[in-house]
C-alpha positions in Angstrom: 64.0 18.0 39.3 61.4 20.5 40.2 63.3 21.5 43.4 66.5 22.1 41.4 64.7 24.3 38.9 63.2 26.4 41.6 66.6 26.8 43.3 68.2 27.7 39.9 65.7 30.4 39.3 66.2 31.9 42.8 70.0 32.1 42.5 70.2 32.9 38.8 70.0 36.6 39.0 70.7 37.8 42.6 71.8 41.2 41.5 68.4 41.9 39.9 66.6 40.6 42.9 68.6 42.8 45.2 67.8 45.8 43.1 64.1 45.0 43.1 64.0 45.4 46.8 64.7 49.1 46.4 61.3 49.8 44.8 58.1 50.3 46.6 54.4 50.4 45.6 52.8 53.5 47.0 49.0 54.0 47.2 47.7 57.4 48.0 44.1 58.4 48.6 43.1 61.5 46.6 39.8 63.3 47.2 37.9 64.5 44.2 37.0 68.2 44.5 33.9 67.7 42.3 32.2 64.8 44.0 34.1 64.5 47.3 34.7 60.8 46.7 38.1 59.3 47.2 40.1 57.7 44.5 43.4 55.9 44.8 46.6 56.8 42.9 49.1 53.9 42.7 52.7 54.3 41.7 55.9 52.3 42.0 58.7 54.5 43.2 62.3 54.1 44.4 62.4 53.9 48.2 64.3 57.2 48.4 61.5 59.1 46.8 58.5 57.8 48.8 58.4 60.7 51.4 58.7 63.3 48.6 55.7 61.7 46.8 53.5 61.5 49.9 54.3 65.1 50.8 53.0 66.5 47.5 49.5 67.9 47.3 
């Protein structure tokens, strides 16, 4: 039964699973002007907007 349940979950919503592949988690290192230490800015973006996000200062 467990194998059937896992298969049912996988095939249940294929449209949503296909749409989820279009999103990317982007992590960018940002240097603090005050201390000079690096912090990380994490966002989840659509794959078409990744280059635009990384090119921003």
